[in-house]
DRENFI-540465 format. One line per field, with one value per residue (C-alpha): x negated, y, z negated; residue number from 1. Coordinates in nm, 3 decimals, always signed. Example, Ala and Ser with C-alpha at 12.3 -4.5 7.8 and 13.67 -1.06 7.14 Angstrom:
# DRENFI-540465
u (-1.230; -1.367)
v (-0.450; -0.106)
w (-0.780; -0.714)
pos (1; 2)
This chain:
# DRENFI-540465
u (-0.031; -0.240; +0.044; +0.087; -0.282; -0.338; -0.655; -0.656; -0.967; -0.974; -1.097; -1.262; -1.570; -1.652; -1.393; -1.617; -1.570; -1.175; -1.228; -1.461; -1.224; -0.969; -1.172; -1.282; -0.914; -0.793; -1.093; -0.989; -0.630; -0.511; -0.316; -0.224; -0.464; -0.351; -0.552; -0.559; -0.607; -0.899; -1.097; -1.055; -0.763; -0.679; -0.999; -1.168; -1.420; -1.245; -1.063; -1.357; -1.504; -1.152; -1.273; -0.963; -0.806; -0.673; -0.304; -0.358; -0.477; -0.202; +0.029; -0.246; -0.024; -0.164; -0.060; -0.239; -0.271; -0.371; -0.006; +0.163; -0.009; -0.011; +0.347; +0.480; +0.237; +0.192; -0.227; -0.441; -0.814; -1.112; -1.433; -1.785; -2.102; -2.173; -2.089; -1.818; -1.759; -1.472; -1.349; -1.217; -1.245; -1.485; -1.522; -1.727; -1.624; -1.514; -1.314; -1.142; -1.012; -0.897; -0.665; -0.518; -0.456; -0.234; -0.073; -0.039; +0.258; +0.418; +0.400; +0.198; -0.153; -0.408; -0.752; -0.941; -1.243; -1.374; -1.609; -1.907; -2.094; -1.985; -1.707; -1.389; -1.393; -1.311; -1.014; -0.920; -1.069; -0.853; -0.534; -0.700; -0.647; -0.965; -1.298; -1.457; -1.810; -1.977; -2.288; -2.599; -2.951; -2.940; -3.211; -2.986; -2.658; -2.470; -2.304; -2.164; -1.777; -1.709; -1.949; -1.820; -1.495; -1.574; -1.744; -1.392; -1.175; -1.393; -1.348; -0.975; -0.948; -1.157; -0.916; -0.675; -0.784; -0.921; -0.585; -0.301; -0.029; +0.222; +0.111; +0.059; +0.336; +0.257; +0.413; +0.617; +0.414; +0.556; +0.486; +0.281; +0.568; +0.712; +0.445; +0.427; +0.758; +0.637; +0.331; +0.550; +0.784; +0.516; +0.409; +0.716; +0.764; +0.372; +0.435; +0.819; +0.642; +0.360; +0.111; -0.019; -0.056; -0.108; -0.396; -0.626; -0.524; -0.845; -0.784; -0.563; -0.338; -0.650; -0.706; -0.383; -0.388; -0.678; -0.538; -0.233; -0.389; -0.637; -0.393; -0.102; +0.222; +0.435; +0.732; +0.965; +0.685; +0.690; +1.114; +1.061; +0.824; +1.049; +1.311; +1.100; +1.061; +1.445; +1.467; +1.251; +1.400; +1.774; +1.606; +1.485; +1.815; +1.983; +1.797; +1.874; +2.245)
v (+0.027; +0.292; +0.487; +0.522; +0.597; +1.029; +1.175; +1.522; +1.743; +2.052; +2.359; +2.305; +2.550; +2.466; +2.407; +2.132; +1.910; +1.902; +1.800; +1.532; +1.391; +1.384; +1.203; +0.967; +0.878; +0.836; +0.589; +0.378; +0.368; +0.658; +0.933; +1.185; +1.470; +1.688; +1.997; +2.224; +2.557; +2.553; +2.815; +2.843; +2.595; +2.639; +2.687; +2.638; +2.462; +2.217; +2.148; +2.099; +1.891; +1.659; +1.553; +1.333; +1.345; +1.733; +1.556; +1.498; +1.837; +1.973; +1.725; +1.824; +1.909; +2.204; +2.304; +2.610; +2.270; +1.938; +1.869; +1.938; +1.742; +1.413; +1.493; +1.209; +0.944; +0.635; +0.635; +0.912; +0.817; +1.111; +1.083; +1.154; +1.066; +1.203; +0.995; +1.187; +1.198; +1.057; +0.689; +0.680; +0.371; +0.382; +0.129; +0.094; +0.123; -0.197; -0.312; +0.052; -0.071; -0.324; -0.199; +0.099; -0.136; -0.342; -0.087; +0.128; -0.155; -0.016; +0.371; +0.673; +0.672; +0.994; +0.985; +1.315; +1.457; +1.822; +2.101; +2.057; +2.219; +2.096; +1.820; +1.789; +1.947; +1.781; +1.916; +1.795; +1.452; +1.420; +1.412; +1.075; +0.712; +0.570; +0.730; +0.613; +0.625; +0.507; +0.308; +0.518; +0.558; +0.673; +0.907; +1.124; +0.957; +1.282; +1.280; +1.480; +1.523; +1.425; +1.068; +0.990; +1.009; +0.819; +0.525; +0.520; +0.503; +0.209; -0.003; +0.069; -0.078; -0.384; -0.394; -0.464; -0.764; -0.946; -0.933; -1.169; -0.900; -1.135; -1.300; -0.955; -0.871; -0.474; -0.368; -0.092; +0.262; +0.597; +0.869; +1.129; +1.377; +1.145; +1.134; +1.526; +1.501; +1.224; +1.400; +1.739; +1.542; +1.375; +1.692; +1.851; +1.559; +1.550; +1.956; +1.843; +1.609; +1.839; +1.577; +1.934; +2.195; +2.532; +2.602; +2.311; +2.163; +1.986; +1.821; +1.569; +1.636; +1.547; +1.232; +1.118; +1.176; +0.985; +0.701; +0.711; +0.789; +0.498; +0.255; +0.364; +0.240; +0.043; +0.221; -0.005; +0.084; +0.460; +0.478; +0.245; +0.543; +0.785; +0.586; +0.576; +0.981; +1.011; +0.838; +1.004; +1.349; +1.193; +1.102; +1.413; +1.602; +1.375; +1.488; +1.871; +1.793)
w (+0.016; +0.131; +0.202; -0.210; -0.258; -0.253; -0.240; -0.381; -0.372; -0.667; -0.581; -0.290; -0.212; +0.174; +0.418; +0.616; +0.344; +0.364; +0.754; +0.652; +0.357; +0.627; +0.896; +0.565; +0.486; +0.816; +0.923; +0.671; +0.713; +0.397; +0.479; +0.135; +0.130; -0.141; -0.197; -0.501; -0.493; -0.240; -0.166; +0.255; +0.393; +0.654; +0.827; +1.150; +0.988; +0.863; +1.194; +1.329; +1.103; +1.089; +1.412; +1.528; +1.181; +1.262; +1.184; +0.808; +0.805; +0.917; +0.674; +0.390; +0.022; -0.118; -0.454; -0.731; -0.990; -1.050; -1.261; -0.930; -0.798; -1.004; -1.182; -0.972; -1.025; -1.256; -1.210; -1.184; -1.204; -1.197; -1.014; -1.194; -1.232; -1.545; -1.921; -2.129; -2.464; -2.547; -2.466; -2.120; -1.989; -1.733; -1.407; -1.139; -0.789; -0.687; -0.989; -0.939; -0.584; -0.696; -1.008; -0.753; -0.471; -0.739; -0.837; -0.517; -0.468; -0.742; -0.734; -0.632; -0.730; -0.700; -0.722; -0.778; -0.710; -0.818; -0.736; -0.518; -0.784; -1.117; -1.014; -1.238; -1.599; -1.912; -1.962; -1.623; -1.682; -2.021; -1.767; -1.619; -1.719; -1.613; -1.445; -1.204; -1.114; -0.793; -0.831; -0.740; -0.813; -1.196; -1.094; -0.863; -0.862; -0.732; -0.417; -0.164; -0.209; +0.173; +0.121; -0.176; -0.071; +0.207; -0.001; -0.197; +0.094; +0.192; -0.092; -0.117; +0.265; +0.152; -0.149; +0.107; +0.287; -0.058; -0.272; -0.208; -0.266; -0.250; -0.581; -0.782; -1.050; -1.126; -1.451; -1.417; -1.588; -1.643; -1.433; -1.494; -1.581; -1.833; -1.974; -2.031; -2.169; -2.423; -2.559; -2.639; -2.839; -3.021; -3.114; -3.196; -3.421; -3.553; -3.611; -3.798; -4.080; -4.126; -3.988; -3.805; -4.001; -3.804; -3.987; -3.940; -3.615; -3.530; -3.193; -3.286; -2.980; -2.763; -2.925; -2.928; -2.539; -2.436; -2.687; -2.500; -2.129; -2.214; -2.333; -2.059; -2.221; -1.977; -1.878; -2.155; -2.439; -2.376; -2.440; -2.782; -2.843; -2.741; -2.984; -3.292; -3.234; -3.187; -3.506; -3.704; -3.611; -3.694; -4.027; -4.037; -3.935; -4.237; -4.498; -4.392; -4.487)
pos (1; 2; 3; 4; 5; 6; 7; 8; 9; 10; 11; 12; 13; 14; 15; 16; 17; 18; 19; 20; 21; 22; 23; 24; 25; 26; 27; 28; 29; 30; 31; 32; 33; 34; 35; 36; 37; 38; 39; 40; 41; 42; 43; 44; 45; 46; 47; 48; 49; 50; 51; 52; 53; 54; 55; 56; 57; 58; 59; 60; 61; 62; 63; 64; 65; 66; 67; 68; 69; 70; 71; 72; 73; 74; 75; 76; 77; 78; 79; 80; 81; 82; 83; 84; 85; 86; 87; 88; 89; 90; 91; 92; 93; 94; 95; 96; 97; 98; 99; 100; 101; 102; 103; 104; 105; 106; 107; 108; 109; 110; 111; 112; 113; 114; 115; 116; 117; 118; 119; 120; 121; 122; 123; 124; 125; 126; 127; 128; 129; 130; 131; 132; 133; 134; 135; 136; 137; 138; 139; 140; 141; 142; 143; 144; 145; 146; 147; 148; 149; 150; 151; 152; 153; 154; 155; 156; 157; 158; 159; 160; 161; 162; 163; 164; 165; 166; 167; 168; 169; 170; 171; 172; 173; 174; 175; 176; 177; 178; 179; 180; 181; 182; 183; 184; 185; 186; 187; 188; 189; 190; 191; 192; 193; 194; 195; 196; 197; 198; 199; 200; 201; 202; 203; 204; 205; 206; 207; 208; 209; 210; 211; 212; 213; 214; 215; 216; 217; 218; 219; 220; 221; 222; 223; 224; 225; 226; 227; 228; 229; 230; 231; 232; 233; 234; 235; 236; 237; 238; 239; 240; 241)
């Protein structure tokens, strides 16, 4: 289900990289190119670098934020060559591609690629469920963004030949906009029970977001969690009467 996989470029500086990305997608049979706040687009340079893939550029979705690009996705994968200070599941390209291909049968998947000079920042990685890295020379692991996209798209196409789609039973996961509503609900309840104290909030919410993004509750499990929060609120309301 390559049609359910979107490649998301975040604040791309060089329009040529957008064109090269479109060409990489079309080479490997992917169709969805999303651009988050690109510096220059449309662009003649992008058209030139796209070669025969200008149709992908013409159909590219341009949005202002990453949240808009991933709102209806059930799996969000952030690409980075750097280690992070928090414990987001780290996957190499081969293992990540297998999971992405499996879950693409059930819903939309987003793979994020950051800025040419600095990649994705920590707050953007917090929006992801997985951290994907490409195994490269540890002394010089940083790839050009269009090269990285080409490798990822190739591995995804390769996964289509290696996995028997009929034998897979992907679990239904909540979409990202549903996760946003859950985090808002969780924060509201935690404040009501004084688990979060305004004067000493610390990083509780960031840590809880990382935990749930890492563990990825299924749709039914998310329903149970929301039910627990509703029950807590009902108990609090009854005590006020």
